[in-house]
C-alpha positions as CSV (number, residue, x, y, z in Angstrom):
1,X,37.1,-28.3,-63.7
2,X,36.6,-32.0,-64.3
3,X,39.5,-34.1,-63.1
4,X,40.0,-37.6,-64.5
5,X,42.1,-38.7,-61.5
6,X,39.0,-39.1,-59.4
7,X,36.3,-41.8,-59.5
8,X,32.9,-42.0,-57.9
9,X,34.5,-43.9,-55.0
10,X,36.9,-41.0,-54.4
11,X,34.0,-38.5,-54.5
12,X,32.0,-40.6,-52.0
13,X,35.0,-40.6,-49.7
14,X,35.3,-36.9,-50.2
15,X,31.8,-36.4,-48.8
16,X,32.7,-38.4,-45.7
17,X,36.0,-36.5,-45.2
18,X,34.3,-33.1,-45.7
19,X,31.8,-33.9,-43.0
20,X,34.5,-34.9,-40.6
21,X,36.5,-31.7,-41.3
22,X,33.5,-29.5,-40.8
23,X,31.8,-31.2,-37.9
24,X,34.8,-32.5,-35.9
25,X,38.0,-30.7,-36.8
26,X,36.9,-27.1,-37.3
27,X,35.2,-26.8,-33.9
28,X,38.4,-28.0,-32.1
29,X,41.1,-26.5,-34.3
30,X,41.8,-23.4,-32.2
31,X,42.3,-25.6,-29.2
32,X,44.8,-27.7,-31.2
33,X,46.7,-24.5,-32.2
34,X,47.0,-23.5,-28.5
35,X,48.1,-27.0,-27.6
36,X,50.5,-27.2,-30.5
37,X,49.1,-30.5,-31.9
38,X,45.8,-32.3,-32.6
39,X,44.1,-34.2,-29.9
40,X,44.3,-38.0,-29.5
41,X,40.6,-38.1,-30.3
42,X,41.4,-36.7,-33.8
43,X,43.8,-39.6,-34.5
44,X,41.3,-42.2,-33.4
45,X,38.4,-40.7,-35.4
46,X,40.7,-40.4,-38.5
47,X,41.4,-44.1,-38.0
48,X,37.7,-45.0,-37.7
49,X,36.9,-43.2,-40.9
50,X,39.6,-45.0,-42.8
51,X,41.8,-42.0,-43.4
52,X,44.8,-43.6,-41.7
53,X,44.4,-46.8,-43.6
54,X,44.9,-45.4,-47.0
55,X,47.2,-47.8,-48.9
56,X,47.3,-50.3,-46.1
57,X,46.2,-53.9,-46.7
58,X,42.7,-54.8,-45.5
59,X,44.0,-57.6,-43.2
60,X,45.7,-54.9,-41.1
61,X,42.6,-52.6,-41.0
62,X,43.4,-50.7,-44.2
63,X,40.9,-49.3,-46.6
64,X,40.2,-51.7,-49.5
65,X,41.5,-50.5,-52.9
66,X,42.8,-47.2,-51.6
67,X,45.9,-45.5,-53.0
68,X,47.6,-42.1,-52.7
69,X,44.8,-40.4,-54.6
70,X,42.5,-40.9,-51.6
71,X,45.1,-39.0,-49.5
72,X,44.8,-36.2,-52.1
73,X,41.1,-36.0,-51.4
74,X,41.8,-35.6,-47.6
75,X,44.4,-32.8,-48.3
76,X,42.0,-30.9,-50.5
77,X,39.2,-31.0,-48.0
78,X,41.4,-29.8,-45.2
79,X,42.8,-26.9,-47.2
80,X,39.3,-25.8,-48.3
81,X,38.9,-24.9,-44.6
82,X,42.3,-23.2,-44.4
83,X,43.5,-25.7,-41.8
84,X,47.1,-27.0,-41.4
85,X,47.3,-30.7,-40.5
86,X,50.7,-31.6,-42.0
87,X,51.2,-34.2,-39.2
88,X,48.4,-36.2,-40.8
89,X,50.2,-36.2,-44.1
90,X,53.4,-37.2,-42.3
91,X,51.6,-40.3,-41.0
92,X,49.8,-41.3,-44.3
93,X,52.0,-40.1,-47.1
94,X,55.5,-40.2,-45.6
95,X,55.7,-42.8,-42.8
96,X,53.2,-45.3,-44.0
97,X,55.1,-46.3,-47.2
98,X,58.2,-47.3,-45.1
99,X,56.1,-49.7,-43.1
100,X,54.3,-51.0,-46.2
101,X,57.5,-51.5,-48.3
102,X,60.2,-52.4,-45.8
103,X,58.6,-53.9,-42.7
104,X,58.6,-57.7,-42.6
105,X,55.4,-59.7,-41.9
106,X,55.9,-59.8,-38.1
107,X,56.5,-56.1,-38.0
108,X,53.5,-55.4,-40.1
109,X,51.3,-57.5,-37.8
110,X,52.8,-55.6,-34.8
111,X,52.6,-52.0,-36.1
112,X,50.2,-51.5,-38.9
113,X,46.9,-52.1,-36.9
114,X,48.1,-49.5,-34.4
115,X,48.9,-47.0,-37.1
116,X,45.8,-47.6,-39.1
117,X,43.5,-47.3,-36.1
118,X,45.1,-44.1,-34.8
119,X,46.4,-45.8,-31.6
120,X,49.9,-45.0,-32.7
121,X,51.1,-41.7,-34.2
122,X,54.2,-41.9,-36.3
123,X,57.2,-39.7,-37.2
124,X,60.2,-39.8,-39.4
125,X,63.4,-38.5,-37.7
126,X,66.1,-37.4,-40.1
127,X,67.2,-33.8,-39.5
128,X,69.9,-33.1,-36.8
129,X,71.1,-30.0,-35.1
130,X,74.4,-30.1,-36.9
131,X,73.4,-31.8,-40.1
132,X,70.0,-30.5,-41.2
133,X,68.7,-33.0,-43.7
134,X,72.2,-33.9,-45.1
135,X,72.0,-37.6,-44.6
136,X,75.7,-38.1,-45.2
137,X,76.5,-35.9,-42.2
138,X,74.2,-37.7,-39.7
139,X,75.9,-38.1,-36.3
140,X,73.3,-40.2,-34.5
141,X,74.9,-43.6,-34.0
142,X,73.5,-47.1,-33.5
143,X,75.9,-49.8,-32.3
144,X,74.9,-53.4,-32.4
145,X,75.2,-55.1,-29.0
146,X,73.8,-58.6,-29.0
147,X,70.1,-58.5,-29.9
148,X,69.8,-54.7,-29.5
149,X,71.1,-51.5,-31.1
150,X,72.4,-48.9,-28.6
151,X,71.5,-45.4,-30.0
152,X,73.0,-42.0,-29.0
153,X,72.4,-38.7,-30.7
154,X,69.7,-36.1,-31.3
155,X,67.2,-35.0,-34.0
156,X,65.4,-31.7,-34.6
157,X,62.5,-30.3,-36.6
158,X,60.6,-33.6,-36.2
159,X,57.0,-33.4,-37.3
160,X,54.7,-35.3,-34.8
161,X,57.8,-35.5,-32.5
162,X,55.9,-34.6,-29.3
163,X,53.0,-37.0,-30.0
164,X,54.7,-39.9,-31.8
165,X,54.5,-43.4,-30.4
166,X,56.6,-44.9,-33.3
167,X,59.5,-43.0,-34.8
168,X,61.4,-44.2,-37.9
169,X,64.9,-43.2,-36.9
170,X,67.7,-42.7,-39.4
171,X,71.0,-43.7,-37.7
172,X,74.6,-44.4,-38.7
173,X,75.4,-48.1,-38.3
174,X,78.6,-48.0,-40.4
175,X,79.9,-44.4,-40.0
176,X,82.9,-45.1,-42.2
177,X,80.6,-45.9,-45.2
178,X,78.9,-42.5,-45.5
179,X,75.5,-42.7,-47.1
180,X,76.0,-46.5,-47.4
181,X,76.2,-46.8,-43.6
182,X,72.7,-45.6,-42.8
183,X,70.0,-47.8,-41.3
184,X,66.4,-47.2,-40.2
185,X,65.2,-48.3,-36.8
186,X,61.6,-48.1,-35.5
187,X,61.7,-46.7,-32.0
188,X,58.9,-47.2,-29.6
189,X,58.9,-43.9,-27.7
190,X,58.2,-45.3,-24.3
191,X,61.6,-46.9,-24.3
192,X,64.2,-45.9,-21.7
193,X,66.7,-43.5,-23.2
194,X,64.2,-41.8,-25.5
195,X,63.8,-38.1,-24.6
196,X,61.5,-35.5,-26.0
197,X,62.9,-32.0,-26.0
198,X,61.3,-28.7,-26.8
199,X,58.2,-28.3,-28.9
200,X,59.4,-25.7,-31.4
201,X,57.6,-22.5,-31.9
202,X,56.9,-21.6,-35.5
203,X,55.7,-18.6,-37.5
204,X,52.7,-20.7,-38.8
205,X,51.4,-24.2,-38.6
206,X,50.5,-23.7,-35.0
207,X,48.5,-27.0,-34.8
208,X,51.3,-29.0,-36.2
209,X,53.6,-30.7,-33.8
210,X,57.3,-30.0,-34.3
211,X,59.9,-31.1,-31.7
212,X,63.4,-32.0,-30.7
213,X,64.3,-35.6,-29.8
214,X,67.4,-37.0,-28.1
215,X,68.7,-40.5,-27.4
216,X,71.0,-41.6,-24.5
217,X,72.0,-45.2,-24.6
218,X,68.6,-46.0,-26.1
219,X,68.3,-49.8,-26.6
220,X,66.3,-50.7,-29.6
221,X,65.6,-54.4,-30.3
222,X,67.3,-55.6,-33.4
223,X,64.0,-56.9,-34.6
224,X,63.0,-53.3,-35.0
225,X,65.4,-52.8,-37.9
226,X,63.4,-51.7,-40.9
227,X,64.5,-53.5,-44.0
228,X,68.2,-54.4,-44.1
229,X,71.1,-52.8,-42.3
230,X,73.0,-50.1,-44.1
231,X,70.3,-49.7,-46.8
232,X,68.6,-46.7,-45.2
233,X,69.7,-44.1,-47.7
234,X,68.2,-46.2,-50.5
235,X,64.9,-46.5,-48.6
236,X,64.8,-42.8,-47.8
237,X,65.3,-41.7,-51.3
238,X,62.9,-44.2,-52.8
239,X,59.9,-42.4,-51.3
240,X,61.0,-38.8,-52.1
241,X,58.8,-38.6,-55.2
242,X,55.6,-39.2,-53.2
243,X,56.7,-37.0,-50.3
244,X,57.4,-34.1,-52.6
245,X,54.2,-34.7,-54.6
246,X,52.3,-34.7,-51.3
247,X,53.7,-31.2,-50.6
248,X,52.8,-30.1,-54.1
249,X,49.2,-31.3,-53.7
250,X,48.9,-29.4,-50.4
251,X,50.3,-26.2,-51.9
252,X,48.0,-26.5,-54.9
253,X,45.0,-27.1,-52.7
254,X,45.9,-24.1,-50.6
255,X,46.3,-21.8,-53.6
256,X,43.0,-23.0,-55.0
257,X,41.3,-22.3,-51.7
258,X,42.8,-18.8,-51.5
259,X,41.6,-17.9,-54.9
260,X,38.1,-19.3,-54.4
261,X,37.7,-17.5,-51.1
262,X,38.9,-14.2,-52.5
263,X,36.6,-14.4,-55.5
264,X,33.6,-15.3,-53.3
265,X,34.4,-12.6,-50.7
266,X,35.2,-9.7,-53.1
267,X,32.8,-10.5,-56.0
268,X,30.1,-8.1,-54.7
269,X,32.5,-5.3,-53.7
270,X,32.6,-3.6,-57.1
271,X,36.1,-4.8,-58.1
272,X,38.2,-2.5,-60.2
273,X,40.0,-3.6,-63.3
274,X,43.3,-4.1,-61.5
275,X,41.8,-6.5,-59.0
276,X,40.0,-8.4,-61.8
277,X,43.3,-8.7,-63.6
278,X,45.1,-10.0,-60.5
279,X,42.5,-12.6,-59.9
280,X,42.5,-13.7,-63.6
281,X,46.3,-14.1,-63.4
282,X,45.9,-16.1,-60.2
283,X,43.3,-18.3,-61.9
284,X,45.7,-19.0,-64.7
285,X,48.4,-20.1,-62.3
286,X,46.1,-22.2,-60.2
287,X,44.8,-24.0,-63.3
288,X,48.3,-24.7,-64.6
289,X,49.3,-26.0,-61.2
290,X,46.3,-28.3,-61.1
291,X,47.2,-29.8,-64.5
292,X,50.8,-30.3,-63.4
293,X,49.7,-32.0,-60.1
294,X,47.1,-34.2,-61.7
295,X,49.6,-35.4,-64.3
296,X,52.2,-36.2,-61.6
297,X,49.5,-38.0,-59.6
298,X,48.5,-40.2,-62.6
299,X,52.2,-41.0,-63.1
300,X,52.7,-41.9,-59.5
301,X,49.7,-44.2,-59.5
302,X,51.1,-45.9,-62.7
303,X,54.6,-46.2,-61.1
304,X,56.1,-43.8,-63.6
305,X,56.7,-40.6,-61.5
306,X,60.4,-39.7,-61.6
307,X,62.2,-37.8,-58.8
308,X,62.8,-34.9,-61.3
309,X,59.1,-34.6,-62.2
310,X,58.1,-34.7,-58.5
311,X,60.7,-32.0,-57.8
312,X,59.3,-29.9,-60.7
313,X,55.7,-30.2,-59.3
314,X,56.9,-29.2,-55.8
315,X,58.9,-26.3,-57.2
316,X,56.1,-24.9,-59.3
317,X,53.2,-25.4,-56.9
318,X,54.9,-24.2,-53.7
319,X,56.2,-21.1,-55.4
320,X,52.8,-20.5,-57.1
321,X,51.1,-20.9,-53.7
322,X,53.3,-18.1,-52.4
323,X,52.4,-15.8,-55.3
324,X,48.7,-16.5,-55.3
325,X,48.2,-16.2,-51.5
326,X,50.2,-13.0,-51.4
327,X,48.2,-11.4,-54.2
328,X,44.9,-12.5,-52.7
329,X,45.9,-11.1,-49.3
330,X,46.8,-7.8,-50.9
331,X,43.3,-7.6,-52.4
332,X,41.7,-8.3,-49.0
333,X,43.8,-5.5,-47.5
334,X,43.7,-4.9,-43.7
335,X,40.6,-7.1,-43.4
336,X,42.6,-10.2,-44.4
337,X,45.7,-9.5,-42.3
338,X,45.2,-11.5,-39.1
339,X,45.7,-15.0,-37.8
340,X,42.0,-15.3,-37.2
341,X,41.4,-14.6,-40.9
342,X,41.5,-17.2,-43.6
343,X,44.0,-15.3,-45.8
344,X,46.2,-14.4,-42.8
345,X,46.4,-18.0,-41.8
346,X,47.1,-19.1,-45.4
347,X,49.9,-16.6,-45.6
348,X,51.9,-17.7,-42.5
349,X,51.1,-21.4,-42.8
350,X,52.1,-21.6,-46.5
351,X,55.5,-20.0,-46.4
352,X,57.4,-23.1,-45.2
353,X,56.3,-25.2,-48.1
354,X,59.2,-23.7,-50.1
355,X,61.6,-24.9,-47.5
356,X,60.6,-28.3,-46.1
357,X,60.8,-31.5,-48.1
358,X,63.7,-30.0,-50.0
359,X,63.9,-26.2,-50.6
360,X,63.1,-24.6,-53.9
361,X,66.8,-24.2,-54.5
362,X,67.3,-28.0,-54.2
363,X,64.3,-28.6,-56.4
364,X,65.9,-26.4,-59.1
365,X,69.2,-28.4,-58.8
366,X,67.3,-31.6,-59.4
367,X,65.3,-30.2,-62.3
368,X,68.4,-28.7,-63.9
369,X,70.2,-32.0,-63.6
370,X,67.3,-33.7,-65.4
371,X,67.9,-31.3,-68.2
372,X,71.5,-32.4,-68.5
373,X,72.8,-29.2,-66.9
């Protein structure tokens, strides 16, 4: 399937990424699953290859002319190998835009070279034990005292939480103002008062770091305020379209990989008519998802992607991933049901895509509202 969203430069980058995945990630991936996160070497190598510099200005070490579409290439090559490295997408697709759009020049000089090179791993800390992702209900507080903010509170389900060197922390700086009293602070995790809690066990995504964080009289320099005080909610919602498209891209790539693997594995097994019909139905869904994702990607690059269209892409592709992977696993039978098998890993790693980044139910609310309902 020819895809107009990619140029020769993208395809050249794809070759480099595919080699990195095959030669340097696959051999170590089981070790990362046991450790619960990728090695520091992975981050440094990703930085050397330009993967962490997607979208960043060249003067800070970024890859010239790169946009989100380059990140799509990375996601597709990782999914072709049935790997789960969501922490990488957290760094490039979710955290990076906050530094690019809201950091001042001094902050960019201080942080971007570290992020782009892989010397600093980043995380976005929103969810709380008592609030989930409901930003209005945040209880983590930051009180200005002179040239510092004093932070107290806790966060949970934080991707890259155990490894992060820089955490974009959502805090209440004007609790009486609801969503209009939220600010974003960049926390350097070696600061006194910053505590890492449990690394959370998960059904899948074993190589993806997920942790609890807490803050006790954590003093954050006022110069680490990202953007303006009390505009955090605005900043957080501004990047939701790209965040949700990133998830849709990952789910689409996972479904495509599952279908391709199943066709390749079973094609010589004398498939019956039912199995052929199942794979044909999967192929139709995968092709439809690809068209939806590529259109959304083109709209994002043109600055036209709406929150509703991103929600629609996430809703369709994550639900479709579940259907396609389930049907493919059924066709593999017992031979596919194991964490050491591609389809078994795809099954457990993919389930959460319908939950994180806004559940399918929330996506339906957004799409329904866009219909005037």
